N, C-alpha and C positions, 0 to 999 in steps of 0.2 A: 565555358560550363561554370554554373552557380553550385556551390556546396554545399548541403546541408546543413542548417548550422545545429546547434546544440541541444536548441531549446525543439526544435523540431524534431528530432532523433528521437528524445526525454521523452515526449508524447504519444511517438508513435511506442514505441515501445512500452508503453505501461496500456495503451486503448490495448497493445495483444496482450499485455500479462492479463490486464481483464477480459480479453475472450478468452483467454484456455483458462482461468480461473473459474467461469459462468460455463467452457462447457466438461471442466472439470466435478463441480459441484452438480451437473442436472444431467452428466450420463453416468458416473460412476456405481459402484453397486458396491462396493467394497465400502466400508464407514473409515476409512484411515484414509483412504484416495480420498474421499470428500475431505475432509478435513484437510487435505495438503492442499488441492485447491480453492478452498476458501483461501488458505493461505496466500496463493497464487494472485489473487481476488485481492484484500488486505493489502501486497506489495506493488501489484500494479493500479489501486485507489491512489497510493500514499506520492509511487513515482510522477504519476501526473498531478498531481498537489502543487511537486517540488516544481512539476516543470510550467505550470504556468504561475508560479509565482514567478518564475525566472525573470530577470528581465539582462540583454545583451548591456553589455559596458558600463552598467554600478555594479559599486562591489556591500559587501557585505555591510552590515549596518551596526559596525563597531566606529564609534566612536575618536580615529585616532589622526596620525598622517596621510593616510591614506585618504582618506573626504579631505582632509585638509589642502592636497595641494591638486584638486580637481580644480580646484581657482574659484569654488560654488558659495554663495554665500548660503543662500538655503542648502543645510544642511542634505536635505527631505526628499531635495532634487536626483542627491548622489548617491543616496542607499535603497537596495531594495527592499521593500514591504517583507517586514519577519514574523507576522501573523504569518502565511499557507509556511512556515519553518516551524515556528511553537506547533499548527495541528497536528503534522507529521510528527513531530516527537510527539503532542501525547498522542492518535494514533495508534504510530509504534505502540506503546504499550499496554494501550486497551486491547490492538489488535494478540498480543501472547496471551494476555491473561483469560481470552476468549477459545485461542488455540488454544491454551494447556487446563481448561474448563474441558473443550471438548477434548481433549485427548485421555484425562482424567474415568468423564464418559466413557468413552468406550472401552475402556478398562471395565468400569463395572458392567457394561452389557454384552462384553466376551466372559467375564468373569460368569456370570448368568447364564447367557445363551452359549457358553460354546463355541461362538460363531460370531464375524463381522459382518454378512451380507445382513443389504436390506431389506431383504425381499422374504427374509428369515424371519422377520422381526413382523409378528404380527397379532400382536392381546388387542390391538386396539381400532381394529377394524373392523368394520360393520358383517 
């Protein structure tokens, strides 16, 4: 029996989190639940990007003894591409900022309307 490797498991978890996040954003009526769904969606996308950058058998892009012991003359053949990891770190910081902004906006909406149900906000409806 062949085992599922870590790359496939993380891809599956990433896609599942993206689906759960989309479900939370599109079906919930409470603003806090929508924000939580957005955060889950963001986490799923980050896991998906990291799992797409994963290459089995290669090491971290740090030039040290681990890279020298592999015997490769070309260092780029023995290390993983660091760009997806850097993009995910940037996306985590941006996602945190956007989530904080959405929560601050939800607090302002609650102070103004005394509710967080999205159906109660009809000021800009036709």
